[in-house]
C-alpha positions as CSV (number, residue, x, y, z in Angstrom):
1,M,50.2,31.4,-64.2
2,T,53.7,33.4,-62.8
3,P,53.8,35.7,-60.4
4,S,53.9,38.3,-63.0
5,A,50.5,37.2,-65.4
6,R,48.7,37.7,-61.6
7,V,49.6,40.6,-61.6
8,Q,49.2,42.1,-64.8
9,A,45.5,40.2,-64.5
10,A,44.7,42.2,-61.7
11,I,45.6,45.2,-63.8
12,D,43.0,43.9,-66.3
13,L,40.1,43.4,-63.8
14,L,41.0,47.0,-62.3
15,D,40.3,48.6,-65.7
16,A,37.1,47.0,-65.9
17,V,36.3,47.9,-62.4
18,I,37.0,51.5,-62.8
19,A,35.2,51.1,-66.1
20,A,31.9,50.5,-64.4
21,A,32.9,52.9,-61.0
22,K,33.0,55.9,-63.5
23,G,29.8,54.6,-65.5
24,Q,28.2,53.0,-62.4
25,G,28.2,50.1,-63.7
26,A,28.5,46.4,-62.3
27,S,30.2,46.7,-58.6
28,A,33.4,44.9,-58.2
29,D,32.4,41.7,-56.7
30,R,30.2,41.6,-59.9
31,I,32.7,41.5,-62.4
32,A,35.2,39.7,-61.1
33,A,32.5,36.6,-61.2
34,D,31.6,38.1,-64.7
35,W,35.6,38.0,-65.1
36,F,36.5,34.7,-63.5
37,R,33.5,32.6,-65.3
38,A,35.0,33.8,-68.8
39,R,38.4,32.5,-68.0
40,R,37.6,29.5,-66.2
41,Y,41.4,27.9,-67.0
42,V,42.2,30.1,-64.2
43,G,43.1,28.5,-60.7
44,S,41.7,28.5,-57.7
45,K,45.1,29.8,-55.8
46,D,45.4,32.1,-58.7
47,R,41.6,34.1,-58.8
48,R,42.6,34.4,-55.0
49,A,46.5,36.3,-55.1
50,I,44.1,38.1,-58.7
51,R,41.8,39.6,-56.0
52,E,43.7,40.0,-53.2
53,L,46.0,42.1,-55.6
54,V,42.6,43.7,-57.2
55,W,40.6,44.7,-53.8
56,S,44.4,45.8,-52.3
57,A,44.3,48.5,-55.2
58,I,40.6,49.4,-54.7
59,R,41.6,49.9,-50.6
60,A,44.6,51.9,-51.3
61,C,43.6,54.7,-54.1
62,G,41.4,57.2,-52.5
63,D,40.3,59.0,-55.8
64,V,39.3,57.0,-59.0
65,P,42.2,55.7,-60.2
66,V,43.1,56.9,-64.6
67,S,43.8,53.1,-65.2
68,G,44.3,49.7,-63.4
69,R,47.8,50.1,-63.6
70,A,48.4,53.5,-62.2
71,A,45.7,51.4,-59.1
72,M,49.0,48.5,-59.2
73,L,51.4,51.4,-59.2
74,R,50.0,52.4,-55.7
75,V,50.2,49.5,-54.3
76,A,53.2,48.7,-55.6
77,Q,55.3,51.6,-54.0
78,G,57.0,50.5,-50.9
79,D,56.8,46.6,-51.9
80,A,59.9,46.1,-53.5
81,A,58.3,42.5,-54.4
82,L,55.7,43.4,-56.4
83,T,57.8,46.6,-58.0
84,A,59.8,43.9,-58.9
85,L,57.1,42.0,-61.3
86,F,57.0,44.5,-63.2
87,D,59.3,43.5,-65.6
88,G,58.2,42.7,-68.6
89,S,57.8,39.0,-68.9
90,N,55.1,37.3,-71.0
91,Y,51.9,38.0,-70.4
92,G,53.5,40.0,-67.2
93,P,53.1,44.4,-67.1
94,A,55.8,46.5,-68.7
95,P,58.3,47.3,-66.7
96,I,57.8,50.5,-64.6
97,K,59.1,53.8,-66.4
98,A,60.8,56.8,-64.6
99,G,58.3,58.7,-63.3
100,E,55.6,57.5,-64.0
101,A,52.3,58.4,-62.6
102,M,50.6,56.5,-60.4
103,A,47.1,56.7,-58.5
104,T,46.2,58.6,-55.6
105,G,46.4,56.9,-51.9
106,G,43.9,57.6,-49.2
107,V,41.0,56.5,-47.7
108,A,38.1,58.7,-50.0
109,P,38.0,61.4,-52.4
110,G,38.8,65.1,-50.9
111,W,34.9,65.9,-51.0
112,L,34.4,62.8,-49.3
113,V,36.5,62.8,-46.6
114,E,35.8,66.5,-45.5
115,R,32.3,65.5,-45.4
116,L,33.2,62.6,-43.2
117,A,35.8,64.6,-40.7
118,A,32.6,67.0,-40.1
119,S,30.9,64.7,-39.1
120,G,32.9,63.5,-36.1
121,L,34.9,60.5,-37.9
122,D,38.9,61.7,-37.3
123,D,41.7,59.5,-38.7
124,Q,41.4,56.0,-37.0
125,E,37.7,56.2,-37.6
126,R,37.9,56.8,-41.4
127,A,40.9,54.6,-41.8
128,A,38.8,51.6,-40.4
129,L,36.6,51.8,-43.1
130,L,38.3,49.6,-45.3
131,G,39.6,47.3,-43.0
132,R,38.4,43.7,-44.0
133,A,35.0,43.3,-43.1
134,P,33.9,40.1,-40.0
135,L,31.8,37.6,-41.4
136,D,29.2,37.6,-38.8
137,I,25.6,35.3,-38.3
138,R,22.4,35.7,-36.6
139,A,20.7,32.8,-35.2
140,N,17.8,31.8,-35.8
141,T,15.9,32.1,-33.0
142,L,12.6,30.4,-34.0
143,K,14.9,27.1,-34.8
144,I,17.9,26.7,-32.5
145,S,19.8,29.3,-29.4
146,C,23.1,31.0,-30.1
147,E,24.6,28.4,-28.0
148,D,23.1,25.5,-28.8
149,L,24.4,26.8,-33.2
150,R,28.2,27.6,-32.4
151,A,28.5,24.1,-30.3
152,R,27.2,22.5,-33.3
153,L,29.2,24.9,-36.0
154,P,32.0,22.4,-37.7
155,V,33.9,25.6,-37.5
156,E,34.7,28.0,-35.6
157,A,32.6,30.9,-34.6
158,E,33.1,33.2,-31.4
159,P,30.0,35.3,-29.5
160,A,29.9,39.1,-31.5
161,I,28.2,41.8,-29.5
162,A,24.6,41.0,-30.6
163,P,22.9,38.8,-28.5
164,H,22.0,35.9,-31.1
165,A,25.5,37.1,-33.3
166,L,28.5,35.0,-34.0
167,R,31.6,35.4,-35.4
168,L,33.2,33.3,-37.9
169,Q,36.2,33.7,-39.7
170,S,36.5,35.7,-43.0
171,G,36.2,33.5,-46.2
172,T,34.2,30.3,-44.1
173,A,31.6,29.2,-47.0
174,V,28.8,29.0,-44.8
175,E,26.0,28.6,-47.1
176,S,27.4,25.3,-48.5
177,L,27.0,24.6,-44.2
178,P,24.5,22.1,-43.8
179,E,23.1,23.9,-40.6
180,F,22.5,27.3,-43.2
181,A,20.2,24.3,-46.0
182,E,18.4,23.7,-42.2
183,G,17.5,27.8,-41.5
184,L,19.4,27.1,-39.0
185,F,21.4,31.1,-39.2
186,E,21.4,33.5,-41.4
187,V,24.4,35.6,-42.7
188,Q,23.7,39.3,-41.2
189,D,26.3,42.1,-39.9
190,A,26.3,42.6,-36.4
191,G,25.3,46.4,-36.8
192,S,22.5,45.2,-39.0
193,Q,21.2,43.0,-36.1
194,I,21.7,46.1,-33.3
195,A,19.5,47.8,-35.6
196,C,17.1,45.8,-35.7
197,L,16.6,45.3,-32.1
198,A,16.6,49.3,-32.4
199,L,12.8,48.8,-33.1
200,S,12.4,46.6,-30.3
201,V,9.4,44.3,-32.1
202,Q,7.1,41.9,-29.6
203,P,5.0,39.1,-30.5
204,G,1.5,39.7,-31.8
205,E,2.5,42.9,-33.1
206,A,1.7,44.8,-36.4
207,V,5.2,45.2,-38.5
208,V,6.0,46.7,-41.5
209,D,9.7,46.2,-43.0
210,L,9.4,49.5,-45.5
211,C,12.4,49.0,-47.4
212,A,12.9,45.3,-47.5
213,G,15.2,44.3,-49.8
214,A,16.5,41.1,-49.9
215,G,14.7,40.6,-46.6
216,G,17.3,40.7,-44.3
217,K,16.2,42.3,-41.5
218,T,13.0,41.2,-42.0
219,L,14.2,37.9,-40.6
220,S,15.7,39.1,-37.7
221,L,11.9,40.8,-37.2
222,G,10.3,37.9,-37.6
223,A,11.9,35.6,-35.2
224,A,12.4,38.8,-32.8
225,M,8.1,38.4,-32.9
226,E,8.1,34.6,-33.0
227,N,5.5,34.4,-35.7
228,R,2.8,35.8,-34.0
229,G,1.5,38.8,-35.6
230,E,1.5,40.0,-38.9
231,L,4.4,40.8,-40.7
232,L,5.0,42.9,-44.2
233,A,7.7,43.3,-46.1
234,C,7.5,46.2,-48.8
235,D,10.1,47.2,-51.9
236,I,10.1,48.3,-54.9
237,D,13.1,46.3,-56.8
238,R,11.0,43.5,-57.7
239,P,14.1,41.4,-58.4
240,R,16.0,41.6,-54.5
241,L,12.4,41.2,-53.2
242,S,11.7,38.0,-54.9
243,R,14.7,36.5,-53.2
244,L,12.7,36.9,-49.3
245,P,10.1,34.1,-50.0
246,E,12.9,31.8,-49.9
247,R,14.5,32.6,-47.3
248,A,12.3,33.1,-45.3
249,A,10.6,29.1,-45.8
250,R,13.7,28.0,-44.9
251,A,13.8,30.0,-42.1
252,G,10.3,29.8,-41.0
253,V,9.8,33.2,-41.2
254,L,5.6,33.6,-41.8
255,V,6.2,37.1,-43.6
256,Q,4.0,38.7,-47.1
257,T,5.5,40.6,-49.4
258,R,4.0,43.4,-51.7
259,L,6.1,45.2,-54.4
260,L,6.0,48.9,-54.5
261,N,5.5,51.3,-57.3
262,P,7.9,54.4,-57.1
263,G,5.6,57.1,-56.2
264,R,3.0,54.7,-55.7
265,E,4.0,53.7,-52.3
266,I,0.8,55.6,-49.8
267,E,-1.8,53.8,-51.9
268,M,-0.8,50.9,-52.5
269,L,-0.2,51.0,-48.4
270,A,-3.7,52.6,-47.9
271,D,-5.0,48.9,-45.7
272,W,-1.8,50.0,-43.2
273,Q,-2.5,53.8,-42.8
274,G,-2.1,54.8,-39.2
275,R,-2.6,50.4,-37.7
276,A,1.3,49.3,-37.6
277,D,3.0,48.7,-34.3
278,A,5.9,48.9,-35.6
279,V,7.8,49.8,-39.2
280,M,11.0,49.3,-40.1
281,I,13.2,51.8,-42.4
282,D,15.8,50.8,-43.9
283,A,16.6,53.6,-45.8
284,P,18.4,53.7,-49.0
285,C,21.5,55.4,-48.3
286,S,25.7,56.5,-49.8
287,G,26.9,53.1,-47.9
288,T,29.6,54.8,-46.6
289,G,28.9,52.1,-43.9
290,T,30.0,48.8,-46.0
291,W,33.0,50.0,-47.2
292,R,34.8,47.3,-45.6
293,R,33.1,45.3,-48.0
294,N,32.2,47.1,-51.1
295,P,35.6,49.6,-51.2
296,E,35.3,50.9,-54.7
297,A,31.5,51.9,-53.9
298,R,33.6,55.0,-52.5
299,W,34.5,56.1,-56.4
300,R,30.5,56.1,-57.4
301,L,29.8,58.9,-55.1
302,D,29.2,62.5,-55.9
303,T,27.6,65.6,-53.9
304,K,24.7,65.4,-56.1
305,A,24.0,61.8,-55.3
306,I,24.3,62.5,-51.9
307,D,22.0,65.0,-52.2
308,R,19.1,62.3,-54.1
309,Y,19.8,60.2,-50.9
310,C,19.1,62.3,-48.7
311,A,15.6,63.5,-50.8
312,M,14.7,60.1,-50.5
313,Q,15.2,59.0,-47.2
314,A,12.9,62.1,-46.3
315,N,10.2,60.4,-48.8
316,V,10.3,57.1,-46.9
317,L,10.7,58.4,-44.0
318,G,7.0,60.7,-44.5
319,I,5.7,57.1,-45.7
320,G,6.8,55.3,-43.0
321,A,5.5,57.7,-40.7
322,S,2.2,57.5,-42.1
323,L,1.7,53.7,-41.5
324,V,2.3,54.0,-37.8
325,R,-0.6,54.1,-35.3
326,P,-0.9,56.5,-32.5
327,G,1.5,55.7,-29.9
328,G,3.6,53.0,-32.7
329,R,7.3,53.7,-33.7
330,L,9.4,53.4,-36.9
331,T,13.3,52.7,-36.9
332,Y,15.6,54.7,-39.2
333,V,18.1,53.3,-40.2
334,V,21.1,54.1,-42.3
335,C,24.1,52.3,-43.7
336,S,25.7,55.7,-43.8
337,L,28.4,57.7,-41.2
338,L,27.7,61.2,-42.9
339,D,25.7,63.4,-40.9
340,A,23.1,64.7,-43.8
341,E,21.7,61.0,-44.3
342,G,21.6,60.3,-40.3
343,P,21.7,63.2,-37.3
344,D,20.6,65.9,-39.8
345,R,17.3,63.4,-41.6
346,I,15.6,63.3,-38.1
347,D,16.4,66.8,-37.3
348,T,14.6,68.1,-39.9
349,F,11.8,65.3,-39.6
350,L,10.8,66.0,-36.2
351,A,11.3,70.0,-36.9
352,V,7.8,69.7,-39.5
353,N,6.4,66.0,-37.5
354,P,6.0,67.9,-33.7
355,G,3.3,64.4,-33.0
356,W,6.6,62.7,-32.6
357,Q,9.4,61.8,-30.5
358,V,12.7,60.2,-30.1
359,D,12.4,56.9,-28.1
360,M,15.4,54.7,-28.4
361,P,15.6,51.7,-26.1
362,P,19.2,50.3,-24.9
363,L,21.8,49.0,-27.1
364,P,24.4,46.7,-26.6
365,A,27.2,48.9,-28.5
366,G,27.2,52.3,-30.1
367,C,27.4,56.0,-29.0
368,P,25.0,58.9,-29.6
369,R,25.1,61.0,-32.5
370,G,22.3,63.5,-32.7
371,K,19.4,62.3,-31.6
372,G,19.9,58.7,-32.4
373,I,22.9,56.3,-32.5
374,R,25.9,55.5,-34.5
375,L,27.9,52.2,-34.9
376,T,31.4,52.0,-36.6
377,P,34.3,49.6,-37.7
378,F,36.4,51.3,-35.3
379,G,34.4,51.9,-32.3
380,D,32.1,48.6,-32.5
381,G,33.5,46.0,-34.7
382,T,30.4,46.2,-37.2
383,D,29.7,48.0,-40.3
384,G,28.9,51.6,-39.6
385,F,24.6,52.5,-39.0
386,F,23.0,55.0,-37.6
387,F,19.7,55.1,-36.3
388,A,17.0,56.7,-34.4
389,T,14.1,54.8,-33.2
390,L,11.2,57.6,-33.1
391,V,7.6,57.0,-31.3
392,R,3.9,58.4,-32.4
393,R,2.4,60.5,-29.5
394,V,-1.2,59.8,-28.8
395,N,-3.1,63.2,-28.4
């Protein structure tokens, strides 16, 4: 493809991403994968160049652009080389017209920037939300130490801030490595690993991962438990939870899974009521801390969506709390940096549940926020997280 044709291809792909964002459709990653699958004639170098253009445009636009062309014009602003590729050539984009509108720039839509600022994120913190995410892995200590894994890997890896974390060059095809097939490591952001440390699970305990998804945190908890005790992973999402057994088998983690029906969670967990030593609640959230990986996600949010997430978070907190024995604990986690989904949720819970108290263990990173801990891309080099550990008092 010519450079101009790559720009037009990026514009076409951006149109699909924008339409999906407006209609709450598929993610940009999924759209791009399907788009390239339907165009197998596009070579690997062209694919990389097109993806780079698309994701640069997504990061550059604060509000949802009106079109892929408007988004690309935002990227081209001040870039003479890119501007020159709007040349009207065969398969290339039409020339730029005088006064042609371009998409607005910024970190996020204005209302969302205000909420981030009110949640204590300054200009540097907000800008870092759209940086490039690193690639972190967690050594599976059921099979290998972090030091031995680093020595064995055929790619460069540096220690990260979590005890069993290594940071690799972004884009490394880790799932093609033999060490991955052997279950010696899992891909997991260092911040997510630290959130697991906040629950302080011990061998022999009865542990529930209430919103397990595909099981990234479940596997981390299982390794910390050394496969001694009981570990139950639950979710209402069948496709995501169905991925866990294969991952657990590869990692050698002993875990039971349980698919829950929405609205019947407490009923379906009756055998666990009041007996869990520890409960992990990786609650559904807006994902504002993961924009480095999913920058178009900020185009999908509105105030009603935030309110819905807060309601879901309150619900799962109540469900999780009902499982904890006296003296047991739960860790509430969101990959959001909005106070409404983090500190405010904990304050609300404690106000109506006086039988609980905060008890955060020492952690290798993060800063206090409300009654919990916050990790940010700017401050800690991780995805953005808020988490708090609560203990049920013994009457």
